[in-house]
N, C-alpha and C positions, 0 to 999 in steps of 0.2 A: 511675260504668262505675273508674271505681280501686280501688273499692268487692271491687266481684267480682273483678277481677282477683284483685285481694291474697288471695282466700278460696279462687278455684281454685291459688291459687299453697302456700297453707298445704296445701289439702288433698291435692292431690301428693304436697308434702314428707311428710306422715304418712302416708299410703299409701305411700310406701319405704320411711317406718321401719318401719312394719307389718311391710311386706316383708322387710326388713332380718332385722329380730330374729325370722320365723320359718324363719331359714336356717341350716338342717345340716349337721354334716359326718361324713359316713361311714369309718371304718377295720375294714380286719379283727380279727375275733379266731379265733386258732388255739391249739388244746391240743394238749398237751407230757404226751407217756408219759416214767416209770410215776409224774413226782413228780404229774402233777395238778396241774399251775399253765399260767393261759391271757396269752400275750403278744400281743401284734401290733405293726409294721411299717410307719414309714415314711419317705419320703427327704429327710434332715436333710446340708446343704452348701448354697452357694451355687455352687459351684464346677460341683465333683466331688462324685461324694456319694455317699451314706452308706446302709445298709439295716437299722439295727439289729432287734433283734428286743425287745418290751421288755415284764417282764411286767406282770400291770394288779397294784398296789396299794390300796385304798384307805385307806391311810393314811398313802403316801408323803406330803410335802406338794412335796420339791422331784426330777424325773424326776431320773435320774443311770446313766449306763453305764460301762464302761471307751472311756477316748478311743483309749485304741492301734488298736483293731477297727476305729478311722473310720476314711475313706481323704479325708474329709474334712475333716482336723485343719488348712490348713490354713488354711478359713477359721474358725477359729472363733474364737473376740473370746472372752478372758480381759476380766470387768465387776473393777470398778476399785473399793478398802474405799470408798469417798469419795462412789460413787456411791447415785443414789437407786434402784438395783433390788439394790443390797445391802441399803442400809437398809433396804427391808420383804420382807427375808427375816428373820425371829423365828429367831434363835441362828445370824446365820449369825458369821465372822468371820475374820482377815486372817493372811494367808499372806505378808508382807510388806509388797508396796502391792496386792493384791490377793483378792482376795473368796472365800471361804473357805467350806464349809458341810459337817457332819459332822451327818447320818442316821440313826436305823438301818436295816437292813436286814433283811423278814419272813423273810427263808430264809438268814442269818447272822448273824457279827460287821457291826459300826456300819459302815457306809463313809465316807472323809472326802473331797472332791478339793473343786476351787475351782471357781466356777459362770463360765461360757462360757456366750455365745448366737451361735444362729447360725441360715441361714432351712430351716424344716419345712416339706418338703409332702405333703399329703393329696389327697382327695378331699371334691368337694360329691356333693350323694347328693338325691334325692327321696323317700324313706324306704325305700324300695325296692336299686336299684345305685349304684354310683358313676357321677355324671357328670365335670364337667367338676373340672382341677386349683387350686387353692387355695396358700398359699403364708405360711406364718408367718414375716414377714420376721425376729426375732429369738423365738424359741424361747430358752427360758430352762433350763440342765439344769446342773450338777452332773457333773464330769466325775472320774469316782470308781480311788482306785488299784489298786484290785481290782475281778476281775468275779465271770461269776457261770461256770455250765459250762453252755457250748455246746447248745439250740442257741439262750441268752438272753445277750443284754449289757451289761440292766441292767434299769433298773424303774421304772413309768410312774406320776407323780404321781397318783394320783386325788382328795384326801382333800379335805375338805367347808370345809380353809382357803382364806383369802380372796384370799393373793397369786398363791401359785407354782405350784398342784398342773396340770397340761397342758390337763385344762378348764376352766378358767377362765381362763387365759393363754389360749384359742383363743374363748372367748366375749365377753373384752374386749379382744380385737384386732381382732374382725369387730360387735361390739356386736350378738351374739341374746341368748336366751334363753337362765340359766347352769341349763343342765343337759344332765345326758347320760343314756345306757340305754347298758346291755350283756344281750346276748343268749350263752347263755355255750351252747358248740356239747356236746355229745354227744360225736360226732365226730370220730377223729384225722385227719379223709382231709379234712372239707369243712369252713370258713372259715364264723365266728357272724357277728352284726355287734356291733358298739360306736359309739355316735349321740352326734355332741356337736352340743347346739342344738337349740331347738326344733322342735316341729315337728307337722302335725298328727293323724298316723299313722302306724303304720310297715308298710311293706308286705313281709311276709311272710306268701307266700301261709296259708293263702286269704283275706286279709285285707290292702284298699287301701284308697284312699279311701274306697269307697263302702261300704265292709263294715270296721267299725274293729276292730282288738280289743280284745276287753275289756281296762279297768283294773281294778283297787281299789289307792284312794290308806287310805294312813296317815301318820299326819305321823312324822318324826325327833322325835330328843331330843336336845339338846347337842350340836350339834352345833360348838361350839366346844373338847369334847375331843378336834378331828381325826375323828372316827369316825360312820360311816353306824351308826346307834343306833337300834330300833322297839322301842318299848311290846309287852309283852307280856298278856294279863287272862287266859290261861285254853288252855291242850294238851287237845289228844283224841285219841283214840286210836277209829279203827270210830265214830264218830260222840259217843263217850261224855268227857264232861273227867275228866281225871287229879284226883286226889286231891290237892292241893298246900298246902303250908304257902305263904299269900300273899311274905310277905316276897320266900321263892324269884324272884318273876317282877318286884320287883324292880327292878332293877337290868336288866331290857329283856333284846334281845338283838342284841347286834351280827353285821352283816353285813357277811362278810369272802368276798374271788375268791381268797385265798392261804393257809388254810385246805379242807385239801380235804373233810374229812367235817365234821358238825356235834358240835360239842361243848358237852356240860353235865354244871355242876354231878351229884354223884354222885346229891342225893335227888331232880335229876329226872327225872338215866338211868334208875336203879331204876329208879322207876315208870313212867315211859316203857314203860322194857326189861318188865316184866310186866306191861303193860296188853296190848301186840306182840306177847308170846307169847300171850298167853291166847288171844286175836285168831287169831293164824295157825292157831292147832292147831283151833278153833272151821272152820275153811274148809279141815284139810286136808290145815294142812301140818307136816308129824316134823321134828321139833328135831332138833340134832344137837351136842354139845360145839363150843364154838368156840374163842376165841383164835389164828385166823385172822392174819397179819400181811399185807398187801399188799404184794406187791413196792414196792420202791422205798418204801417208808416203813415202815419199822425202828418209828418211834416208833406206829401209829398197831392201834390190837390190835380185833378185832372180837369181842364177847363171845357175842350170840343170834344164833344161825346154824341152816341148817333145808339139810336134803336135797329135794333133788326128785324123784329116783328117774330111773329110766329116761325119765323122759315133763316135759320143761323145761317149766318156769311161766315162763307169757309173762310179765314182769315187768312190759309195758307196760299190762299190763289191769286195772284199777279194780280188778274183782271175785277177781282172783286176787292182792294183798298187801292187809292191811290201810292203808288211808285215816288218814293221823299229820295234824291239820291246829292252826294257833298260834290263838290269838281274837287281834284287833290291832281298839285303834280306831277307828273309822270316820266319816263323819261322820255316820253318824245311828244311833251306835250298833255293839257288837262285829260286825268278819267277818272272814272265817276265809281264813286262807290255804293251801291243800290241799296235800299233798306223797302221792304215790303211787306204786306198786310201783319204777318206775325211778329216783329221786329219794330212798325211803325202805331201800332193799337194794341190795347190788352181789358180784354172784359172785365171788368168791374162787376157786371150783373149777369144773369142767364141768359138777358135777352141785350146786352149796353156792352156795346164798345166803347175807349175814347181815344183817344191821339195822346202814345204814351211820351209822348213831348212835353216839359215843364217853362216855366217860368221862373226865371232865375232873377229877376229885378235890373233896373237900371243898370246898377255900377258890380258888376260879382268880378268872384278873383281872377274867374276865366272868360269869357264871351262864351263858349259852348265847351260842356266838357261830351265824352261820347257817353253813355250809362248800359250797364250791362244787359241789359233786355235790348238794345238794339244789338248787342255784340254775340249774341246766343246766338249757337249753331251756324257758324263764320268759324271758318283757322283766323287766326290773324296769329301774325310769326315778328316776332320781334331779334334786328339780328344786328350786331353792336356793332359787330368785325365790317361791317359797311353804313353803320349809320343810319338804315333802313326799316321801312314795317312792311309788310306784304301781307295780304287779305286777299282769302277767298270770297269766292260768288259767295249765297246763300245754300248751303247742302240740304238746305229743304226745296229749293230749287232741283236738287237734281235724284229727286227725293229718298234725302238719305239726312239725317242728321250728327249730331256732335257722338248723339248714345247709341250711334251705328259702331260694331267693332268686327272684322276680320271673323271668319268661317277658322276652324282649327284647319282646314284643307286648304284658306286662301295664308294662312300663316303653322306652317307645317313647321318653322323653328318652334314655336311656343311652346309648353310645357304647364303655363299658370293664367289662369285668367281673372278677370277685377272680381 
């Protein structure tokens, strides 16, 4: 009898661990114009709470913000230089007896600030809407000596680093699967989804537990670099592979949420632009001189542009704009990440659209950087337990988007919405 009791207890404990490991947390993603940045927000503070807006960055290790903009300054806990927390942050230093950290700023000069802790509060989820509130008692971040232009007050670190990024702090504290997913919205009016932790399905209509969102897997490479990079085997335009020197693709493609448009090494860009122009003309698109600057992005020039005339082209339609595909390694051979009109072109004037890829020069730091315009309305999941990235088909092709949320009837557990 005692053995049976022990077995029941073991099974109960195992079941609870399994349940906890699949817990998931949800934060909104908002899009800021005209700078094409994406940010989230959650409560910080033990007594009086602040609601800072933090840019999502896949390379920042330790989150930081301008603490002068926090109402909850009194509850911040300074971290000692001699503490295990400070010692666990690579590159940390000392400001008198307190821990200090200096790190790159994705939008400007490097930032330096004291390392602090405070309570962070956000929501659990069933894969759809927000459910109950939960708190991370000791969220570690840096109080920078400078801030960002409003509405942003700092940067949320999402790098693959082992110690300090936000998602890692959450998954470690709550003993959940070390992964997170982003669904960047194309709309500035309705938020997208930022999931932390493991889940069986993502509830974005029409997808739910019984109708799962199709996801394709590809391995992440060299995550010790502090970046999310995927291997690239080939690039296609209109189903035809580009003729490229294989060495150009050896560096793979970095995924970025702060680079607005995909940046390509010059030779890759020219091959892509030439093939796209050729395919566009085949379907009746009329080329016009390019070199348009996007408002708020003075360094972004679009060279390949087309005049739509009096009838605007529906760029959400696969057939109206040439499809660009990136060939990636999969479980049983090459898989393709497809980008269609809404992600391949950008509207710069009322009747002018341009190829939303830019020339990064002959010797860039990375040969390919997949920017946020290309990531919009795709579910992108980073699973550090398997070192793989998963991506959905364009949600637009399913007549939905990252801004779609389940109705209350679809998410009957929910009592809170964004």
